C-alpha positions in Angstrom: -43.5 -30.8 5.8 -41.5 -33.9 6.8 -37.8 -34.4 6.1 -38.6 -37.5 4.0 -40.9 -35.5 1.7 -38.2 -33.0 1.0 -35.5 -35.6 0.5 -37.8 -37.4 -1.9 -38.3 -34.3 -4.0 -34.6 -33.9 -4.5 -33.8 -37.6 -5.0 -36.6 -38.0 -7.6 -35.0 -35.2 -9.6 -32.5 -37.8 -10.7 -34.9 -40.6 -11.5 -38.3 -39.1 -12.3 -38.5 -35.4 -13.2 -36.0 -32.6 -13.0 -36.8 -29.8 -10.6 -37.0 -26.0 -10.7 -36.7 -23.7 -7.6 -37.5 -20.1 -7.6 -35.1 -18.1 -5.4 -36.3 -14.9 -3.6 -33.9 -12.5 -2.0 -35.8 -10.3 0.6 -33.5 -7.4 0.0 -34.4 -7.3 -3.7 -38.2 -7.5 -3.4 -41.0 -5.7 -1.6 -43.6 -7.8 0.1 -46.1 -7.0 -2.6 -43.6 -7.9 -5.3 -42.6 -11.2 -3.7 -46.3 -12.2 -3.6 -46.5 -11.4 -7.3 -43.4 -13.4 -8.0 -44.7 -16.4 -6.0 -48.0 -16.4 -7.9 -46.3 -16.1 -11.2 -43.9 -18.9 -10.3 -46.7 -21.2 -9.2 -48.6 -20.5 -12.4 -45.4 -21.4 -14.3 -45.2 -24.7 -12.5 -42.1 -24.2 -10.2 -41.4 -27.0 -7.8 -40.4 -25.0 -4.8 -39.0 -21.8 -3.4 -35.7 -20.7 -1.8 -35.7 -17.7 0.5 -32.5 -15.9 1.6 -29.7 -13.6 0.7 -26.1 -12.9 1.5 -26.2 -9.3 2.9 -28.8 -7.0 4.6 -31.0 -9.9 5.6 -32.0 -10.5 9.3 -34.3 -13.0 11.0 -37.3 -10.7 11.2 -37.1 -10.0 7.4 -36.8 -13.7 6.6 -39.8 -14.5 8.9 -41.9 -11.8 7.4 -41.2 -12.8 3.8 -41.5 -16.4 4.7 -45.0 -15.9 6.1 -46.0 -14.1 2.9 -44.8 -17.0 0.7 -46.4 -19.6 2.9 -49.7 -17.7 2.8 -49.6 -17.8 -1.0 -48.9 -21.5 -0.9 -51.6 -22.2 1.6 -54.1 -20.2 -0.4 -53.2 -22.1 -3.6 -52.8 -25.6 -2.0 -55.0 -25.6 1.1 -54.2 -28.6 3.3 -52.1 -30.2 0.6 -48.9 -31.8 2.0 -47.6 -32.2 -1.5 -47.5 -28.5 -2.3 -44.2 -26.9 -3.4 -42.0 -26.4 -0.4 -40.3 -23.3 0.9 -36.7 -23.7 2.0 -34.4 -21.2 3.6 -31.1 -20.4 1.9 -29.3 -18.8 4.8 -26.2 -16.8 5.0 -25.8 -17.3 8.8 -27.1 -19.2 11.8 -29.2 -16.1 12.7 -31.2 -16.2 9.4 -31.1 -20.0 9.3 -33.0 -20.2 12.6 -36.0 -18.3 11.4 -39.3 -20.1 11.9 -40.5 -19.3 8.4 -40.2 -22.3 6.1 -40.7 -26.1 5.6 -37.0 -26.8 5.6 -33.5 -25.4 5.1 -30.9 -25.9 2.4 -28.2 -26.7 5.0 -25.1 -25.4 3.3 -21.4 -25.9 3.7 -19.4 -23.7 1.3 -16.8 -26.3 0.4 -14.3 -23.9 -1.2 -14.4 -21.3 1.5 -11.2 -20.1 3.0 -13.1 -19.4 6.3 -14.0 -22.2 8.6 -17.0 -20.2 9.7 -18.7 -21.0 6.3 -17.5 -24.6 6.3 -18.9 -25.7 9.7 -19.0 -23.1 12.4 -22.2 -21.3 11.4 -23.8 -24.7 10.8 -22.8 -26.0 14.2 -24.4 -23.0 15.8 -27.7 -23.6 14.1 -28.0 -27.4 13.9 -29.0 -28.2 17.5 -32.1 -25.9 17.2 -33.5 -27.1 13.9 -35.8 -29.9 15.3 -37.4 -27.5 17.8 -38.0 -24.9 15.1 -39.4 -27.6 12.8 -37.0 -27.0 9.9 -36.1 -30.1 7.9 -32.4 -29.9 6.8 -31.3 -30.8 3.3 -27.5 -31.2 3.5 -25.8 -29.3 0.7 -22.2 -29.0 -0.4 -22.0 -25.8 -2.3 -19.1 -25.0 -4.7 -18.7 -21.3 -5.8 -17.5 -20.4 -9.3 -16.3 -17.1 -10.6 -17.6 -14.4 -10.4 -19.3 -15.7 -7.2 -21.4 -12.6 -6.5 -22.0 -11.5 -2.9 -22.2 -15.1 -1.7 -18.7 -15.8 -2.9 -17.3 -12.6 -1.4 -19.0 -12.9 2.0 -18.2 -16.5 2.2 -14.5 -15.9 1.4 -14.7 -18.5 -1.4 -11.6 -19.6 -3.3 -13.6 -19.2 -6.5 -13.2 -21.8 -9.2 -12.8 -20.8 -12.9 -15.9 -21.6 -14.8 -14.0 -24.3 -16.8 -12.3 -25.9 -13.8 -14.4 -29.0 -13.7 -11.5 -31.1 -12.3 -11.4 -29.2 -9.0 -15.2 -29.0 -8.8 -15.4 -32.7 -9.3 -13.1 -33.2 -6.4 -15.2 -31.1 -4.1 -18.4 -32.8 -5.3 -17.0 -36.2 -4.8 -16.0 -35.2 -1.3 -19.5 -33.9 -0.6 -20.9 -37.2 -1.8 -18.5 -39.2 0.4 -19.4 -37.1 3.4 -23.1 -38.0 2.8 -24.4 -34.6 1.8 -27.9 -34.9 0.3 -27.2 -32.6 -2.6 -24.3 -30.7 -4.4 -24.8 -27.2 -5.6 -22.7 -25.6 -8.4 -23.2 -21.8 -8.0 -21.8 -19.0 -10.1 -23.4 -16.4 -7.8 -26.5 -14.2 -8.1 -26.3 -11.8 -11.0 -23.5 -13.7 -12.7 -23.2 -12.5 -16.4 -22.7 -16.1 -17.5 -23.9 -19.5 -16.1 -21.6 -22.4 -15.3 -20.8 -24.0 -18.7 -22.3 -27.3 -19.7 -18.7 -28.6 -20.2 -18.2 -28.2 -16.4 -21.5 -29.6 -15.4 -21.4 -32.8 -17.6 -18.3 -34.6 -16.1 -19.6 -34.0 -12.6 -23.1 -35.3 -13.4 -21.5 -38.4 -15.0 -19.8 -39.4 -11.8 -21.6 -37.9 -8.8 -24.8 -39.8 -7.9 -26.3 -37.0 -5.8 -28.9 -34.4 -6.9 -27.0 -31.7 -8.7 -28.2 -28.2 -8.2 -27.0 -25.5 -10.6 -27.6 -21.8 -10.3 -26.2 -18.3 -11.0 -26.4 -16.6 -14.4 -29.3 -18.7 -15.7 -31.5 -16.0 -17.2 -33.3 -17.6 -20.2 -34.6 -20.9 -21.5 -31.6 -21.5 -23.8 -29.1 -21.3 -20.9 -31.3 -23.6 -18.8 -31.6 -26.1 -21.6 -27.9 -26.4 -21.8 -27.6 -26.9 -18.0 -30.2 -29.6 -17.8 -29.0 -31.4 -20.9 -25.5 -31.5 -19.3 -26.9 -33.2 -16.2 -28.2 -30.6 -13.8 -31.1 -32.1 -11.8 -32.3 -29.0 -10.0 -32.2 -25.5 -11.6 -32.3 -22.5 -9.3 -33.2 -19.1 -10.8 -33.4 -15.8 -8.9 -32.1 -12.9 -11.0 -34.7 -13.6 -13.7 -37.5 -12.8 -11.3 -36.0 -9.4 -10.3 -37.3 -6.3 -12.0 -38.8 -8.4 -14.8 -42.2 -7.2 -16.0 -42.7 -10.5 -17.9 -41.6 -12.7 -15.0 -44.5 -15.2 -15.7 -43.5 -15.7 -19.3 -39.8 -16.1 -18.4 -40.4 -18.6 -15.7 -43.0 -20.6 -17.7 -40.4 -21.1 -20.5 -37.7 -22.0 -18.1 -39.8 -24.5 -16.0 -41.1 -26.1 -19.2 -37.5 -26.8 -20.4 -36.6 -28.2 -16.9 -39.5 -30.6 -16.9 -39.2 -31.7 -20.5 -35.6 -32.9 -20.1 -35.4 -36.6 -19.1 -33.8 -37.4 -15.7 -30.3 -38.7 -15.5 -31.4 -42.2 -14.3 -34.9 -43.0 -15.7 -34.4 -46.7 -14.9 -33.5 -45.9 -11.3 -30.2 -45.3 -9.6 -27.5 -47.8 -10.5 -26.3 -50.1 -7.7 -22.7 -49.0 -7.9 
């Protein structure tokens, strides 16, 4: 899958239709279960998949689970270049270099106190991405309390959920640096999502695809996030140990797709 195709998916989330990604952590799923989740997510109409985790994940695991997800996609969409993509969501250069996906959400944890998660891990992986065939989508990620494992491992200086001013500064810097996307993340398993009052002022100013994830467990919470300006919704916890995962995802994806995009007339010139 070409880089332009992936960039187009994200950029059109602002002008055509909002996007939903299903996130799968290999540590939290058996191979059989991840296949069930992928099938249910495709039935629900998800637009793509993220694969990765913060702890206990190695390259062999990412490659094994990645092959399983791609097999499901190939079975459902044989030879279709427009099928939902699989992107890696890496915690390190080691897991980010796995030959298992269409692309990689190439993250810089903007509010990390450790330079390793700002640029050093990325500099170790970037030279090898073309040879592996992974299309990078540059992503400036901002972690909010409680942050989960990603915030802890990434030594993040976590933002309060209501601190939209600091978040806006980070998001504006990411846009100025030329990142493809900005990701507001409360962390996997967060008891509450990032509030709409924090998302809204960022969406009003930042003209980059705005990803929001962490703590989004039901359709009502997702409705608030997309109405506030989130362009891409990422859900992961909702697919874990959920016997009604198909119903839950169908309700969430429907809400995401029903909400009009931020710029239905196209991106403004300034």
